[in-house]
C-alpha positions as CSV (number, residue, x, y, z in Angstrom):
1,M,70.3,109.0,-112.3
2,N,67.4,107.9,-114.5
3,A,65.0,110.8,-114.3
4,N,63.5,113.4,-116.5
5,F,64.9,116.9,-116.4
6,G,62.3,118.1,-113.9
7,E,62.9,115.3,-111.5
8,E,66.7,115.9,-111.8
9,L,66.3,119.6,-111.1
10,V,64.2,118.9,-108.0
11,Y,66.7,116.2,-106.9
12,W,69.5,118.8,-106.9
13,Y,67.2,121.4,-105.3
14,L,66.5,119.1,-102.4
15,R,70.1,117.8,-102.3
16,L,71.4,121.4,-102.0
17,N,68.9,122.0,-99.2
18,G,70.5,119.2,-97.1
19,F,68.4,116.2,-98.1
20,F,69.5,112.6,-98.8
21,L,67.4,111.2,-101.7
22,I,66.2,108.1,-103.6
23,N,64.9,108.8,-107.0
24,N,62.3,106.8,-108.9
25,F,61.6,104.5,-106.0
26,V,59.6,101.6,-107.2
27,L,56.3,101.0,-105.4
28,H,55.5,97.4,-106.2
29,Q,52.1,96.2,-107.1
30,N,50.0,94.7,-104.3
31,S,46.3,94.2,-103.6
32,E,45.8,97.9,-103.2
33,G,47.1,99.0,-106.6
34,R,49.4,98.7,-109.6
35,T,53.1,99.1,-109.7
36,S,54.1,102.8,-109.5
37,D,57.0,104.9,-108.3
38,A,57.7,107.9,-106.1
39,D,59.6,110.4,-108.2
40,L,61.7,111.3,-105.1
41,L,61.9,110.3,-101.5
42,A,64.0,112.6,-99.3
43,V,65.2,112.7,-95.7
44,R,66.8,115.6,-94.0
45,F,68.3,115.5,-90.5
46,P,68.1,118.5,-88.1
47,Y,71.8,119.3,-87.8
48,V,72.9,118.9,-91.5
49,Y,75.9,121.0,-92.4
50,E,78.3,121.5,-95.3
51,E,81.1,124.1,-95.5
52,T,80.3,125.0,-99.1
53,G,76.7,125.7,-99.6
54,G,75.3,123.8,-96.7
55,R,75.0,126.4,-94.0
56,L,71.8,128.0,-92.5
57,E,72.0,131.0,-94.9
58,D,72.2,128.7,-97.9
59,W,68.9,126.8,-97.4
60,D,65.8,127.9,-99.3
61,P,63.6,129.8,-96.8
62,L,60.5,128.9,-98.8
63,L,61.1,125.2,-98.4
64,L,62.2,125.3,-94.8
65,S,59.3,127.6,-93.8
66,Y,57.0,124.5,-94.1
67,F,58.8,122.6,-91.4
68,E,59.5,122.9,-87.7
69,P,63.2,123.5,-86.8
70,G,64.9,120.6,-85.1
71,K,62.8,117.9,-86.7
72,T,63.9,115.1,-89.0
73,I,62.0,115.7,-92.3
74,G,60.8,113.1,-94.8
75,I,59.4,114.2,-98.2
76,I,57.5,112.3,-100.7
77,C,57.9,114.3,-103.9
78,E,56.1,114.2,-107.3
79,V,57.3,116.3,-110.2
80,K,55.1,117.3,-113.2
81,T,56.8,119.4,-115.9
82,G,53.7,119.6,-118.2
83,L,50.6,121.6,-117.7
84,D,48.1,118.8,-118.3
85,F,48.2,116.0,-115.7
86,N,45.6,114.1,-113.7
87,T,45.7,115.4,-110.1
88,N,43.6,112.4,-108.9
89,K,46.6,110.0,-109.7
90,I,49.1,112.0,-107.6
91,F,49.7,110.9,-104.0
92,Q,47.2,108.0,-104.0
93,D,46.9,106.5,-100.5
94,Y,48.5,103.2,-101.3
95,N,51.5,104.9,-102.8
96,V,51.9,107.3,-100.0
97,N,51.6,104.4,-97.5
98,K,54.4,102.5,-99.3
99,S,56.6,105.6,-99.4
100,V,56.1,106.4,-95.7
101,Q,57.0,102.8,-94.9
102,R,60.2,103.2,-97.0
103,I,61.2,106.4,-95.2
104,G,60.9,104.4,-92.0
105,F,60.3,107.0,-89.3
106,T,57.7,104.8,-87.5
107,S,56.1,101.4,-87.8
108,N,52.9,102.7,-86.2
109,E,50.4,103.5,-89.0
110,L,48.4,105.7,-86.8
111,D,51.4,108.1,-86.6
112,Y,51.2,109.0,-90.2
113,Q,47.7,108.1,-91.4
114,E,46.8,111.9,-91.5
115,I,49.2,112.3,-94.4
116,F,46.6,110.6,-96.7
117,Y,44.4,113.7,-96.3
118,N,46.9,116.5,-95.5
119,S,50.1,118.0,-96.8
120,M,52.1,117.1,-93.7
121,V,52.0,115.1,-90.5
122,S,54.1,115.6,-87.4
123,F,54.8,113.1,-84.7
124,G,57.6,113.1,-82.1
125,D,60.8,114.5,-83.7
126,Y,59.6,113.7,-87.2
127,Q,57.6,115.4,-90.0
128,I,56.6,113.8,-93.3
129,A,55.2,115.9,-96.1
130,K,53.9,115.4,-99.6
131,L,55.5,117.9,-102.1
132,L,54.3,118.5,-105.6
133,V,56.5,120.5,-108.0
134,T,54.9,121.8,-111.1
135,R,54.9,124.6,-113.7
136,K,51.5,125.8,-112.4
137,L,51.3,129.1,-110.5
138,H,49.0,127.7,-107.9
139,N,48.8,124.4,-106.1
140,P,46.5,122.1,-108.1
141,K,45.8,119.9,-105.1
142,S,44.8,120.9,-101.5
143,D,46.5,117.9,-99.8
144,C,50.1,118.6,-100.5
145,L,52.8,121.3,-100.4
146,H,53.6,123.0,-103.7
147,I,56.7,124.7,-105.2
148,K,56.9,126.0,-108.7
149,M,59.5,124.7,-111.0
150,V,60.7,128.2,-111.8
151,H,61.4,128.8,-108.1
152,I,63.6,125.7,-108.1
153,R,65.5,126.8,-111.2
154,S,66.1,130.2,-109.7
155,F,67.3,128.7,-106.4
156,L,69.8,126.5,-108.3
157,R,71.1,129.4,-110.4
158,E,71.6,131.5,-107.3
159,R,73.4,128.7,-105.5
160,M,75.7,128.2,-108.5
161,H,76.4,132.0,-108.7
162,K,77.1,132.3,-104.9
163,Y,79.6,129.5,-104.9
164,M,81.0,129.7,-108.5
165,D,84.6,129.7,-107.2
166,R,84.0,126.2,-105.9
167,K,81.3,124.9,-108.2
168,L,82.9,125.6,-111.5
169,G,86.2,123.9,-110.6
170,D,84.3,120.9,-109.0
171,R,81.5,120.6,-111.6
172,M,82.8,117.3,-113.1
173,F,82.6,115.6,-109.7
174,F,78.8,115.9,-109.9
175,S,77.2,112.8,-111.4
176,S,74.6,114.9,-113.3
177,S,75.4,116.3,-116.7
178,L,72.4,118.7,-116.2
179,L,73.9,120.1,-113.0
180,Q,77.3,120.4,-114.7
181,Y,75.7,122.3,-117.5
182,L,73.9,124.7,-115.1
183,I,77.2,125.4,-113.4
184,W,79.0,126.0,-116.7
185,D,76.1,128.2,-118.0
186,E,76.0,130.3,-114.9
187,S,79.8,130.8,-115.2
188,L,79.3,132.1,-118.7
189,K,76.8,134.6,-117.6
190,M,79.1,135.9,-114.9
191,N,82.0,136.3,-117.3
192,R,80.3,138.1,-120.1
């Protein structure tokens, strides 16, 4: 996984909330703009389930409160770990368009055109949202959902604590050294 620590934390947050993800998805240059990337593209199906950590009571209520139950969810996610960033360069229309096309819920541009100006669009059995994760206390943009990085860190710690009996023994199976460290660190706190 080639990502900075913030993107990696958000990757695992979404993964532990039942999403399948692509990180650093390249959005190739075309006549609308320069080459860019989407930090994370995520899809979650309505009946996702895992025995360890993937049941209804395990999902983050904050994240899922944004979405209608029973819908397939697509998220275009941008992660900013610093305090100083240009909000005008986040979720530019041509990048959002390419991201929505990659998620592939519909080929009809009219279905998702509203997402350019809003945080989320619903059509049929699908919802697509733009999610910005930052250190900031308040959402710096009005056209996207916002979750604070500290909330994500807390969620991951709580999940590791709740399932420590499984996570500690299985930590080396996770491809992320950052997640392995979080599991190990939480086990130290529990055994002090």
